[in-house]
C-alpha positions as CSV (number, residue, x, y, z in Angstrom):
1,M,-5.3,23.9,18.2
2,K,-3.0,20.4,19.1
3,K,0.7,21.3,19.1
4,I,2.8,18.6,17.9
5,A,6.2,18.2,17.0
6,I,8.0,15.8,14.4
7,L,11.9,14.4,15.7
8,G,15.2,12.1,14.5
9,S,14.7,13.1,11.1
10,K,17.5,15.7,9.2
11,G,14.7,17.4,9.3
12,I,12.8,18.9,5.6
13,P,12.5,19.6,2.7
14,A,13.6,16.5,2.3
15,S,16.8,15.8,0.8
16,Y,18.0,12.7,2.3
17,S,16.2,9.7,2.8
18,G,12.7,8.3,3.4
19,F,12.2,9.7,6.4
20,E,12.6,13.2,5.6
21,T,10.6,12.4,2.4
22,S,7.7,10.6,4.6
23,I,7.0,14.5,6.4
24,E,7.8,16.6,4.6
25,E,4.7,14.6,2.1
26,T,2.5,14.3,5.3
27,A,3.3,17.0,7.5
28,T,2.6,19.6,4.7
29,R,-0.8,17.6,4.8
30,I,-1.3,17.4,8.3
31,I,-1.6,21.0,9.3
32,K,-4.3,21.2,6.7
33,S,-6.7,19.3,9.3
34,N,-5.5,21.8,12.2
35,F,-2.7,20.6,13.6
36,D,0.5,22.9,14.6
37,V,3.1,21.1,13.7
38,T,6.8,21.8,13.9
39,V,9.6,19.7,12.1
40,F,12.9,19.8,14.2
41,C,15.5,20.0,11.6
42,R,19.4,19.3,12.0
43,S,21.3,23.3,11.7
44,N,24.4,21.3,9.9
45,H,22.2,19.7,7.2
46,Y,20.2,23.6,5.9
47,K,22.7,25.6,4.8
48,N,19.2,28.6,3.9
49,K,17.8,28.2,7.6
50,L,14.0,28.7,7.3
51,S,11.5,29.5,11.0
52,S,9.0,27.8,8.1
53,Y,8.3,25.7,5.1
54,K,4.2,25.2,3.5
55,N,3.2,26.3,6.8
56,V,5.2,23.0,8.7
57,N,7.4,25.4,12.1
58,L,11.1,24.4,11.3
59,I,13.3,24.8,14.9
60,Y,16.7,24.0,13.8
61,L,19.4,22.1,16.8
62,P,23.1,21.6,16.7
63,S,24.1,17.4,16.1
64,I,27.3,15.6,16.4
65,K,28.6,15.3,12.6
66,T,29.6,11.7,12.9
67,K,28.4,7.9,12.2
68,H,28.0,7.2,15.6
69,L,26.1,10.9,17.3
70,D,24.8,13.0,15.0
71,T,21.0,11.0,14.7
72,I,21.2,9.9,18.9
73,T,22.6,13.5,19.6
74,N,20.4,16.3,17.6
75,T,17.9,14.2,18.9
76,F,18.5,14.1,22.8
77,I,18.8,18.4,22.0
78,S,15.3,18.2,20.8
79,V,13.5,16.1,22.9
80,V,14.4,18.2,25.3
81,K,13.9,21.6,23.4
82,S,10.2,19.4,22.9
83,I,9.5,18.8,26.7
84,I,9.9,22.8,27.3
85,D,7.7,23.5,25.0
86,R,5.1,21.4,26.0
87,Y,3.8,20.0,22.6
88,D,0.4,17.1,22.8
89,I,2.0,15.3,20.8
90,I,5.3,13.5,19.9
91,I,6.0,12.0,16.5
92,L,9.8,10.1,16.9
93,Y,11.4,8.6,13.6
94,G,13.9,6.0,13.2
95,V,14.5,3.3,15.9
96,G,17.4,3.5,17.2
97,N,15.8,6.9,18.8
98,S,14.0,5.1,20.8
99,I,16.2,4.6,24.4
100,F,14.6,8.6,24.3
101,L,10.9,7.5,25.2
102,L,11.3,6.6,28.9
103,I,11.8,10.2,29.4
104,Y,8.7,11.0,27.8
105,K,6.8,8.3,29.0
106,L,8.2,9.5,32.7
107,L,6.1,13.0,31.8
108,S,3.1,11.4,30.1
109,I,3.3,12.9,27.2
110,P,2.4,11.1,24.4
111,V,4.9,9.9,21.2
112,I,3.9,7.6,18.0
113,S,7.2,6.5,17.3
114,V,7.8,5.3,12.8
115,V,10.9,2.9,13.2
116,D,12.5,1.2,10.3
117,G,13.3,-1.5,9.0
118,A,15.9,-4.2,10.0
119,D,18.6,-1.4,11.1
120,W,20.5,-3.5,12.9
121,K,20.9,-5.7,9.9
122,R,23.3,-2.9,7.8
123,K,26.9,-3.6,7.6
124,K,27.9,-0.4,8.1
125,W,26.9,-1.1,12.3
126,G,29.6,-2.7,14.8
127,K,28.8,-6.0,17.3
128,F,28.2,-2.5,19.8
129,A,26.1,-0.5,17.3
130,K,24.4,-3.2,16.8
131,L,22.6,-4.8,19.7
132,F,21.5,-1.3,20.6
133,L,19.6,-1.2,17.9
134,I,18.4,-4.3,18.9
135,I,17.5,-3.4,22.4
136,S,15.8,0.1,20.9
137,R,13.5,-1.9,18.9
138,H,12.3,-3.7,22.1
139,F,11.4,0.6,23.9
140,A,9.8,0.8,20.7
141,A,7.3,-2.3,22.1
142,K,7.3,-0.7,25.4
143,Y,7.1,2.6,25.8
144,S,5.8,4.5,22.9
145,T,1.8,5.6,23.1
146,F,2.0,3.6,19.3
147,Y,4.3,2.8,17.3
148,V,4.4,2.8,13.3
149,V,6.0,0.1,11.2
150,D,6.5,1.3,6.9
151,N,5.8,-2.2,5.4
152,Q,3.2,-5.1,6.0
153,L,6.3,-8.0,6.9
154,L,7.9,-5.4,9.7
155,A,4.2,-5.0,10.9
156,D,4.4,-9.5,11.3
157,D,7.5,-10.2,12.8
158,Y,6.8,-7.3,15.6
159,S,2.8,-8.9,16.2
160,K,5.4,-11.8,16.6
161,R,8.1,-10.9,18.8
162,F,5.4,-8.5,21.6
163,P,1.9,-8.1,22.8
164,N,1.0,-4.5,20.8
165,P,1.5,-5.2,17.6
166,P,2.4,-1.4,16.0
167,F,0.5,0.2,13.5
168,Y,1.0,-0.6,9.4
169,I,1.6,3.2,7.8
170,P,4.1,2.6,3.9
171,Y,5.5,5.5,3.0
172,G,3.4,6.8,-0.3
173,A,5.3,8.5,-3.7
174,S,3.0,11.7,-6.0
175,P,3.7,11.0,-10.4
176,E,2.8,14.2,-10.3
177,I,6.1,15.8,-10.8
178,T,7.1,19.4,-13.6
179,S,9.7,17.1,-15.6
180,N,12.4,18.7,-18.1
181,L,13.8,16.5,-20.5
182,S,16.8,19.5,-21.1
183,I,18.3,18.0,-17.9
184,L,19.0,15.3,-19.8
185,D,21.9,17.4,-22.0
186,K,23.8,18.4,-18.7
187,Y,24.9,14.5,-17.9
188,N,24.4,13.7,-22.3
189,L,21.5,11.6,-21.4
190,K,18.7,10.8,-24.1
191,E,15.2,9.5,-23.5
192,K,14.8,6.3,-22.5
193,E,18.8,5.7,-23.8
194,Y,19.7,4.7,-19.8
195,I,18.5,2.8,-16.5
196,I,18.6,4.9,-13.1
197,F,19.8,4.0,-9.3
198,V,19.2,5.9,-6.6
199,G,20.7,5.7,-3.3
200,R,22.8,6.2,-0.2
201,F,26.2,4.6,-1.7
202,V,25.8,1.5,0.7
203,K,27.2,-1.8,0.8
204,E,23.9,-3.8,1.2
205,K,22.5,-1.5,-2.0
206,G,24.0,-4.2,-3.5
207,I,26.1,-1.1,-6.2
208,D,29.0,-2.7,-6.3
209,F,27.1,-5.7,-7.5
210,L,25.7,-3.8,-10.5
211,I,28.1,-2.1,-11.5
212,K,30.3,-5.7,-12.6
213,N,27.7,-7.1,-13.8
214,Y,26.3,-3.8,-15.4
215,E,29.9,-3.4,-17.2
216,N,28.8,-7.1,-18.6
217,I,26.1,-6.3,-20.2
218,Q,27.0,-5.5,-24.3
219,T,24.5,-3.1,-24.3
220,N,25.3,1.0,-25.8
221,I,21.4,1.8,-23.4
222,K,24.2,3.7,-20.0
223,L,24.3,3.1,-16.4
224,V,23.2,6.0,-14.1
225,I,24.5,5.7,-10.1
226,V,21.8,9.0,-8.3
227,G,23.8,8.9,-5.2
228,G,26.9,9.4,-2.2
229,N,27.4,8.6,0.8
230,Y,28.4,11.7,2.8
231,L,30.2,10.0,5.8
232,N,31.8,6.7,4.1
233,K,33.9,8.9,1.5
234,K,36.4,5.6,0.8
235,Y,33.7,2.8,-0.2
236,E,31.9,5.9,-2.6
237,E,35.3,6.7,-4.3
238,E,35.8,2.8,-5.0
239,L,32.6,2.2,-6.2
240,K,33.5,4.7,-8.5
241,K,36.9,3.8,-10.6
242,T,35.0,2.1,-13.4
243,K,36.3,2.6,-16.0
244,D,32.5,2.0,-18.7
245,K,32.3,5.3,-19.9
246,R,28.8,4.5,-20.3
247,I,27.9,4.2,-16.1
248,I,27.8,7.9,-15.4
249,F,27.5,9.6,-11.0
250,P,26.0,12.4,-11.4
251,G,25.9,12.9,-6.8
252,F,23.5,13.6,-5.2
253,I,20.3,15.2,-7.5
254,Y,16.7,16.6,-6.0
255,G,13.7,17.7,-6.6
256,N,12.8,18.5,-10.3
257,E,16.4,17.1,-11.7
258,Y,16.0,13.8,-10.0
259,E,12.1,13.6,-10.7
260,S,13.3,14.1,-14.5
261,L,16.1,11.9,-14.4
262,L,13.7,8.9,-13.5
263,K,10.6,9.8,-15.8
264,F,12.9,10.2,-18.8
265,A,15.3,6.5,-17.8
266,L,14.2,3.1,-19.3
267,F,13.9,1.2,-16.2
268,Y,15.0,1.9,-12.6
269,V,17.5,-0.6,-11.8
270,S,18.0,-1.7,-7.8
271,C,20.3,-4.7,-5.9
272,S,20.2,-4.4,-3.4
273,Y,20.6,-7.2,0.2
274,L,18.8,-4.8,2.6
275,E,15.3,-3.1,1.9
276,G,12.4,-1.8,4.5
277,T,9.9,-0.3,1.8
278,S,12.0,1.5,-0.6
279,P,11.1,5.3,-1.2
280,S,13.6,5.4,-4.5
281,L,11.8,2.3,-5.3
282,L,8.0,3.6,-4.5
283,N,9.1,6.8,-6.7
284,A,10.7,4.8,-9.7
285,M,7.3,3.3,-9.5
286,A,5.2,6.5,-9.5
287,I,7.6,8.1,-12.3
288,N,8.8,6.2,-14.6
289,G,6.5,3.1,-14.2
290,L,8.9,0.3,-14.2
291,A,11.7,-1.4,-11.9
292,L,14.1,-4.7,-11.8
293,V,14.9,-5.6,-8.5
294,S,16.1,-7.9,-5.7
295,D,14.2,-10.6,-5.7
296,I,14.0,-9.9,-1.1
297,Q,10.2,-9.6,0.3
298,E,10.6,-6.4,1.4
299,N,10.7,-5.5,-2.4
300,K,8.1,-8.0,-3.7
301,E,5.8,-6.8,-0.9
302,V,6.2,-2.4,-2.9
303,L,5.7,-4.2,-6.0
304,K,2.7,-6.4,-5.8
305,D,3.6,-8.5,-8.7
306,T,3.9,-5.5,-10.9
307,C,7.7,-5.6,-12.7
308,L,10.5,-7.8,-13.0
309,T,12.2,-9.2,-9.7
310,F,15.4,-10.8,-10.1
311,K,17.6,-13.7,-7.5
312,S,19.9,-12.0,-5.1
313,G,23.2,-11.5,-5.5
314,D,22.7,-14.1,-8.9
315,D,25.0,-12.8,-12.1
316,E,22.8,-14.2,-14.6
317,D,19.6,-14.2,-13.4
318,F,20.3,-10.4,-13.0
319,K,22.3,-9.7,-17.1
320,E,19.0,-12.5,-17.8
321,K,16.4,-9.5,-16.3
322,V,17.8,-6.5,-17.9
323,H,18.4,-8.6,-21.0
324,Y,14.2,-9.0,-21.6
325,Y,13.8,-5.6,-19.9
326,L,16.1,-4.2,-23.2
327,K,14.9,-6.3,-26.2
328,N,10.6,-6.2,-24.7
329,A,9.7,-2.9,-25.6
330,E,6.8,-3.0,-26.5
331,L,5.2,-5.3,-23.7
332,I,6.9,-3.4,-21.1
333,E,5.1,-0.1,-21.6
334,K,2.1,-1.4,-20.6
335,E,4.0,-3.2,-17.6
336,R,4.5,1.0,-16.3
337,L,0.5,1.7,-16.5
338,K,0.0,-1.4,-14.3
339,T,2.2,-0.1,-12.1
340,K,0.4,3.2,-11.4
341,E,-2.0,1.9,-10.9
342,I,-0.5,0.0,-7.6
343,I,0.9,3.4,-6.2
344,K,-2.1,5.0,-6.5
345,K,-4.1,2.2,-4.6
346,Y,-1.9,1.7,-1.8
347,Y,0.9,4.4,-1.7
348,N,-1.5,7.6,-2.2
349,W,0.1,10.3,0.5
350,E,-3.6,12.0,1.2
351,K,-4.1,8.4,2.9
352,I,-1.1,7.5,4.3
353,S,-1.4,11.4,6.1
354,K,-5.0,10.6,7.4
355,Q,-3.4,7.4,9.5
356,Y,-1.4,9.4,11.5
357,I,-4.0,11.5,11.5
358,D,-6.2,8.8,13.1
359,L,-4.1,7.9,15.9
360,F,-3.6,11.5,17.4
361,N,-7.6,11.9,17.6
362,K,-7.0,8.4,19.2
363,I,-4.5,9.9,21.7
364,I,-6.4,12.8,21.7
365,I,-10.2,11.2,22.9
């Protein structure tokens, strides 16, 4: 049985971002094809440390918990541990971790790198960090055995820049959830009488744009903004200064509570200026079926001609599209069915896991 190690994320069970969700959904399926899978987790992220999760092995290692060092210090320790433990294939998440590929290359250890979207464009990074990330993508393309991107736009960009093209494997989403309508009582909400955003509180998500414009929309429909920012509490507190009582901040929520809030919302909304493949959007499409998002190319690729988009950063177009959804209940119910079919066709976790297994078999052969 071949041993697979997955590095570079916070770990599983997933409770933070798309990387973790992707790892959980794929790893728990990959083991069914006769692979021994281990996920390396950050010890400071988990209070309850399990030896395994759904038959996937878990190893907890430390990190220096700061914005710039949390990921890279944990990954370095994980790389050393993975070499000592002699894994057959490494899956390395995050373009910033590509700096470690040289070590694996020198030791002839096969690595599949999973790189993010244009992470170097994010406002949270300074000039040095952005330069580091730009250099890292060159490492990913040159020194990985194979490298994977999550959207076709990024795949096209890498293919133009580098002689060896990436493999396109998207994130997935699952419509199969166990919802609980009574969870709405906790937040004084009623079914289809609120809209919802889910994501990290970072500037490129456009949450300040969302709040500013929603304050000027005349409606009794509430706005639920799920998420937060562990590393930048100042920005989070600035967003929460709104005096609009229709706007609710439940913080980070996961599992059944998160899925229930998403399902019973009227629709999902996101005003992002920058995205890769958005896991929150995919989940909204799968669980709720209706979304209103900015018209950046990455969002439009995910939607595949379903749902409405608005001109990114355009106040009036955003408010116009919100009003359209609020006033056309029958039409949007038909749109939900169309959206959920897109999820089944393109973003199925079984198909996605099979694509990773195909890469393993290319290496093994």
